[in-house]
C-alpha positions as CSV (number, residue, x, y, z in Angstrom):
1,M,-3.7,1.0,-23.7
2,G,-3.2,0.2,-27.3
3,T,-0.1,1.2,-29.4
4,A,-1.4,0.1,-32.8
5,S,-1.7,3.8,-33.7
6,S,0.7,6.5,-32.8
7,N,0.1,8.2,-29.4
8,P,1.2,11.8,-28.9
9,V,4.3,12.6,-26.9
10,F,3.5,12.6,-23.2
11,E,4.0,15.9,-21.4
12,V,7.3,16.1,-19.4
13,A,5.4,16.1,-16.0
14,F,3.8,12.7,-16.8
15,T,7.0,11.1,-17.9
16,E,8.8,12.5,-14.9
17,A,6.2,11.1,-12.5
18,V,6.6,7.7,-14.1
19,C,10.4,7.9,-13.8
20,N,10.3,9.0,-10.2
21,V,8.6,5.7,-9.3
22,L,10.4,3.3,-11.6
23,G,13.7,5.0,-11.2
24,A,13.7,5.7,-7.5
25,T,16.7,5.0,-5.4
26,D,15.1,2.4,-3.1
27,P,13.1,-0.8,-3.8
28,P,10.7,-1.7,-5.2
29,A,12.1,0.5,-8.0
30,L,14.1,-1.0,-10.7
31,S,17.9,-1.1,-10.7
32,S,19.9,0.5,-13.5
33,S,20.4,-2.9,-15.2
34,E,16.7,-3.6,-14.9
35,L,15.8,-0.2,-16.5
36,I,18.1,-0.8,-19.3
37,S,16.7,-4.3,-19.9
38,A,13.2,-2.7,-20.2
39,L,14.5,0.1,-22.4
40,R,16.0,-2.5,-24.9
41,V,12.4,-3.6,-25.6
42,V,11.9,0.0,-27.1
43,R,15.3,-0.2,-28.9
44,I,17.2,2.0,-26.4
45,E,20.5,0.5,-25.3
46,S,21.5,2.8,-22.4
47,L,20.5,5.6,-20.1
48,D,21.5,9.2,-20.9
49,E,23.9,11.0,-18.6
50,G,22.4,12.5,-15.4
51,A,22.7,13.1,-11.7
52,N,20.7,10.0,-10.8
53,K,18.6,7.1,-12.2
54,R,15.4,9.1,-12.2
55,T,16.8,12.1,-14.2
56,R,18.7,9.8,-16.5
57,L,15.6,7.8,-17.2
58,L,13.5,10.9,-17.7
59,T,15.9,12.4,-20.2
60,T,16.2,9.1,-22.0
61,L,12.4,8.6,-22.4
62,H,11.5,12.1,-23.0
63,N,14.1,12.7,-25.8
64,A,13.2,9.3,-27.4
65,Q,9.6,10.3,-27.6
66,V,10.4,13.7,-29.1
67,L,12.8,12.3,-31.7
68,R,10.5,9.6,-32.7
69,G,7.4,11.9,-32.5
70,T,5.3,9.4,-30.6
71,G,4.4,8.5,-26.9
72,N,4.3,4.8,-27.9
73,T,7.9,4.6,-26.6
74,L,6.9,5.4,-23.1
75,I,3.9,3.2,-23.2
76,L,5.9,0.2,-24.3
77,F,8.6,0.9,-21.8
78,I,6.0,0.9,-18.9
79,N,4.6,-2.4,-20.2
80,A,8.0,-3.9,-20.4
81,A,9.1,-2.6,-16.9
82,M,5.9,-3.8,-15.3
83,S,5.7,-7.2,-17.1
84,P,4.7,-9.8,-14.4
85,A,7.3,-12.1,-15.8
86,R,10.0,-10.0,-14.4
87,Y,8.8,-10.5,-10.9
88,V,8.0,-14.2,-10.9
89,T,10.3,-14.7,-7.8
90,D,9.1,-11.6,-6.0
91,P,5.4,-11.0,-6.8
92,L,5.0,-8.7,-3.7
93,R,7.5,-6.3,-5.3
94,W,5.4,-6.2,-8.4
95,E,2.3,-5.4,-6.4
96,A,4.1,-2.6,-4.5
97,L,5.5,-1.0,-7.6
98,R,2.2,-1.2,-9.3
99,G,0.5,0.4,-6.4
100,Q,3.0,3.3,-6.4
101,L,2.6,3.8,-10.2
102,N,-1.1,3.8,-10.0
103,A,-1.2,6.4,-7.3
104,V,0.5,8.7,-9.9
105,L,-1.2,7.5,-13.1
106,V,-4.7,8.0,-11.7
107,L,-4.1,11.7,-11.9
108,Y,-4.0,11.2,-15.7
109,G,-6.8,8.8,-16.0
110,L,-4.5,5.8,-16.5
111,R,-3.4,2.7,-14.6
112,V,-1.3,-0.4,-14.8
113,N,-3.7,-3.3,-15.0
114,E,-3.4,-6.8,-13.7
115,E,-1.5,-7.9,-16.8
116,G,1.1,-5.2,-16.1
117,K,0.0,-3.0,-19.1
118,L,-0.9,0.6,-19.2
119,A,-4.6,1.0,-19.5
120,R,-7.4,3.6,-19.3
121,G,-8.8,4.1,-15.7
122,H,-10.6,6.4,-13.4
123,A,-9.3,10.0,-13.6
124,A,-8.7,11.8,-10.2
125,T,-8.5,15.6,-10.0
126,T,-7.1,15.8,-6.4
127,L,-4.5,14.0,-4.4
128,S,-7.3,12.7,-2.1
129,E,-9.2,11.2,-5.0
130,A,-5.9,9.7,-6.4
131,A,-5.3,7.9,-3.2
132,Q,-8.9,6.7,-3.1
133,F,-8.9,5.5,-6.7
134,S,-5.5,3.8,-6.5
135,G,-6.3,2.4,-3.1
136,E,-2.8,1.0,-2.6
137,L,-3.1,0.4,1.2
138,L,-6.7,-0.7,1.1
139,T,-6.0,-3.1,-1.7
140,E,-3.1,-4.7,0.2
141,L,-5.2,-5.0,3.3
142,R,-8.1,-6.6,1.5
143,R,-5.7,-9.0,-0.3
144,R,-4.4,-10.2,3.1
145,G,-7.9,-10.8,4.3
146,C,-8.2,-8.1,7.0
147,H,-11.4,-8.1,9.0
148,A,-14.1,-5.8,7.5
149,V,-14.6,-4.1,10.9
150,L,-11.0,-2.9,10.7
151,L,-11.9,-0.7,7.7
152,K,-14.7,0.9,9.6
153,Y,-12.2,2.4,11.9
154,C,-9.4,3.5,9.6
155,S,-10.7,3.6,5.9
156,E,-10.5,7.4,5.9
157,E,-6.9,7.5,7.0
158,L,-6.0,4.8,4.5
159,I,-7.6,6.7,1.7
160,Q,-5.5,9.6,2.7
161,Q,-2.4,7.4,2.6
162,S,-1.5,8.3,6.2
163,L,-0.1,5.1,7.5
164,F,0.7,6.3,11.1
165,H,-2.9,7.6,11.6
166,A,-4.3,4.5,9.9
167,V,-2.5,2.3,12.4
168,S,-3.5,4.6,15.3
169,E,-7.1,4.4,14.3
170,A,-6.9,0.6,13.7
171,S,-5.5,0.2,17.2
172,K,-8.7,1.6,18.6
173,T,-10.6,-1.5,17.3
174,I,-9.0,-3.8,19.8
175,P,-10.3,-2.4,23.2
176,D,-13.5,-1.3,21.5
177,R,-14.3,-4.8,20.3
178,I,-13.3,-6.3,23.7
179,R,-15.6,-3.9,25.6
180,R,-18.5,-4.8,23.1
181,H,-18.0,-8.5,23.6
182,T,-17.4,-8.6,27.4
183,G,-19.5,-5.7,28.6
184,L,-16.5,-4.4,30.5
185,A,-15.5,-0.7,30.7
186,G,-12.0,0.7,30.9
187,D,-9.1,0.7,28.7
188,G,-5.4,-0.4,28.3
189,A,-3.7,-3.0,30.4
190,A,-6.5,-3.1,33.0
191,L,-9.0,-3.9,30.5
192,Y,-6.8,-6.6,28.9
193,D,-6.2,-8.1,32.4
194,Q,-9.9,-8.4,33.0
195,A,-10.8,-9.7,29.6
196,L,-7.8,-12.0,28.9
197,G,-7.0,-12.9,32.4
198,S,-4.0,-12.5,34.7
199,Q,-2.5,-14.4,37.6
200,N,-5.5,-13.5,39.7
201,M,-8.2,-13.3,37.1
202,T,-9.8,-15.9,35.0
203,P,-10.0,-14.9,31.3
204,L,-13.4,-14.0,29.8
205,I,-11.9,-14.3,26.3
206,Q,-9.6,-17.2,25.3
207,I,-7.7,-17.5,22.0
208,N,-7.3,-21.2,22.5
209,S,-8.4,-24.0,24.9
210,L,-5.5,-23.2,27.4
211,A,-5.1,-27.0,27.7
212,S,-1.3,-27.0,27.8
213,D,1.6,-24.8,28.9
214,S,2.3,-23.9,25.2
215,E,-1.3,-22.7,24.8
216,V,-1.2,-20.8,28.0
217,S,2.0,-19.1,26.8
218,E,0.5,-18.3,23.5
219,H,-2.5,-16.7,25.2
220,R,-0.3,-14.6,27.5
221,G,1.9,-13.5,24.5
222,F,-1.2,-12.5,22.6
223,K,-2.3,-10.3,25.5
224,N,1.1,-8.8,25.8
225,I,1.0,-7.8,22.1
226,L,-2.3,-6.1,22.7
227,V,-0.8,-4.2,25.7
228,G,2.2,-3.2,23.6
229,V,0.1,-2.0,20.7
230,H,-2.0,0.1,23.1
231,G,1.0,1.7,24.7
232,H,2.8,2.5,21.4
233,Y,0.0,3.7,19.2
234,R,-2.9,4.8,21.3
235,N,-3.6,8.5,22.0
236,P,-4.5,8.6,25.7
237,R,-6.8,11.6,24.9
238,A,-8.9,9.6,22.4
239,H,-9.6,6.2,23.9
240,R,-12.7,5.6,21.9
241,A,-13.4,5.6,18.2
242,A,-15.8,8.4,17.4
243,G,-18.9,8.1,15.3
244,L,-18.7,4.3,14.8
245,D,-21.9,2.2,14.4
246,R,-21.9,0.0,17.5
247,S,-24.0,-2.6,15.9
248,A,-21.1,-4.2,14.1
């Protein structure tokens, strides 16, 4: 988003939304010293007085825009605060902060681009659309190379930004895929015993060659993880994922 010409002063609600992200109490938000460092880029040397970082940052940035008669101050501040050079040692923090900002900015048709600069983007009219366009969780999962089948089970929950329900839905992929590949029925620990083996059962599925004690232990540990995920996240009243194309 260019600043060659003067942009109008941003409405207070927009500036507040930005400050609520960048000036939040917990990481990945910026510390007071980091905020002041970014403010110096727009010739502001300190934060105004206030109850907390967010309100101090809001007062500082809004008043500066009004006194200068331009929204360029806020644009340049965002660009400075989100400069990737500030996060060289912690790029994941930059990604997380950018995702949180974009979830807000998309409601105004703006975004922080890959260069860390404020830019035009898709405009959302509802919170659901905002979550879909910003795609913070989906983007992170794809960046980490998650299996495409996983998104068939939990994309709606991810779009709604409901992490608990996303994990709950994702956990259904495990027994469902095992049933599909083995032809077995059932669920939970009994299914995992039959599919991955036990003291009395030969495994139908192996995660390695089981050629050493270490590989046997790894295989058993993997099965125990699946049993734990099932017990912690699964809803016993909904063992199967509904409406999924079984051809995957």
